[in-house]
N, C-alpha and C positions, 0 to 999 in steps of 0.2 A: 245710718244717718252721717251726712255731712257734719264735718266740724266749723261751726259758725265763729269760731272764736279763734280761727286761722289768721296769723300775719302770713302777708306774700311781700316779696323784695325782689327789685331787679336795683342792678345800678344808679338807677336814678328815682325810683320810686319807691313806696312804700306802704302796701293797703292794709289796713290794720281794721278790727271791728268796731264801726259805727258804735259811738257813743253817746248818753244823754250828753254830756260836757260837750260836746260839739256845736251843740245851737247855737252857740254866741257867735263863734267864728264863722259859722256857717252864714248866718244871719245877717253878718256882714259882707262875707263875701259873694252871696247871691243879692245885695245892693248895689252891686259894683255895676251891673249890667242888666235893668230889665228888661233889653231885648232878648237876653239869650231865654227869656222862660215863655216868648211868643209860641213856640211848637211845643211846650212842656205841658204837662198835666197841671200843674201848677205852679203859679210865681212863687218861690222858695224867698225870693225879696219882701213879701207880705207875712206877718210872724204868725197869723192863726194857719196859715197855705204851711209854714214849713212845720208847723206845728203837727200836722194832720198828716204832714210827710215822715216826718222823724214817728208820727204813732202805729202809721200803715208799716214802715220797715221793721220795727219791732213787734209787732205783729203778725207781720211773714213771715220773719228770721226767727219767731217764738214755733211759729205753725212749720217747721221745715221746708217752709217754697222759697227761701231768699237769704242771703248772705252779702247784706250790705256793708260796702268799706268806706273809709273814709281813708282819700289817698293825700297821704301826703310827699313831698318834696323833698328826698335827700339832700340836692344841692344846699338847700338854707333850711329845713328842718318845720317848713310854715306847710299848715295844710290849702290844697291846694283846691278838695271839689271831694266828688263821690262820684263809686262805681260800683252798680252790685253782680250778684251772679245769681238769678231772679228765674223764676217761670219754672225752679225745677221738679222734678218728675225723676226720683230713683229706681221707680217700675221702669220706665221706659229710656233710664240712662241719660238724662235732656235737661238740659238749663240755657238761659240765655244771657249774654251778656247785655246790661243796660243800667237804664235808669242814672246815666250817666253825667255830668256837668263839672268843667272845669272855671273858676273865675278867671276873668281875663289876662291876669301877668301869667297865666300859665297854661294859657294855650299856644298852639304852636312852639311847645320847645322838646316835644316829643314825651311827655310823660305821661297821655292819655293813651298813648301805642304801648308804652312799657308798663301800665295800668290791666291792658287789656290782654296785654301780654302775658302776664303773671299769674293773671285767674285761667289762661289757656292752659298753662303751661302747667301750673298744678291740679287744677280742676279735672280739663278736658284731656290730655297727654297723659298724668299718671296715672287718672284713675281708671279711664278708660282701656287704657294700654294695659294695665293690670287684669282687663275683664276680658280682654281679649278682644279688643276690638280692632281694628285695620286701616289707624288712621294713614291718610294721604295724603301731606298739603300740596297744597299749589307751588308753582313758582312764584309769583308773585305773593303769595303768602310767606312764604321763606324770605324770600326779600325784604319785606317788609319789618319781620319778626327779627333779621340777624343782627342789626346791631342792639337788639335788648340784652342777646345772650351775652352772660358775665366773659 
């Protein structure tokens, strides 16, 4: 079973478990750019949609299928958005990074790359290597994550 209370960090980002107390911050951030929800399954700027999103995230977390994170920008301590490790299958040693969004002020700052890198480093590299997986990152992958390494 994966630890859904894990906190992940890089030099720019802290990913901590999603909490019910994040609701108001998320609603405020989600209402800053209505266009970002055009291709998302819900418009998190609508309170009922955000409530449903929180309920789904917690239900999937409790079922061991997802680890939803709140992304915090370490440069200013502000909540920036969310990402998740989801579609988790321990049997298949599989998971997907997604369900991600950032408020406008945090886009193109490197924060998203750091958030994704922290999940890949912790979940995929540490856990898969310890189970005998042989991971070979491509040059482009290595180049993109190089600035995330402390």
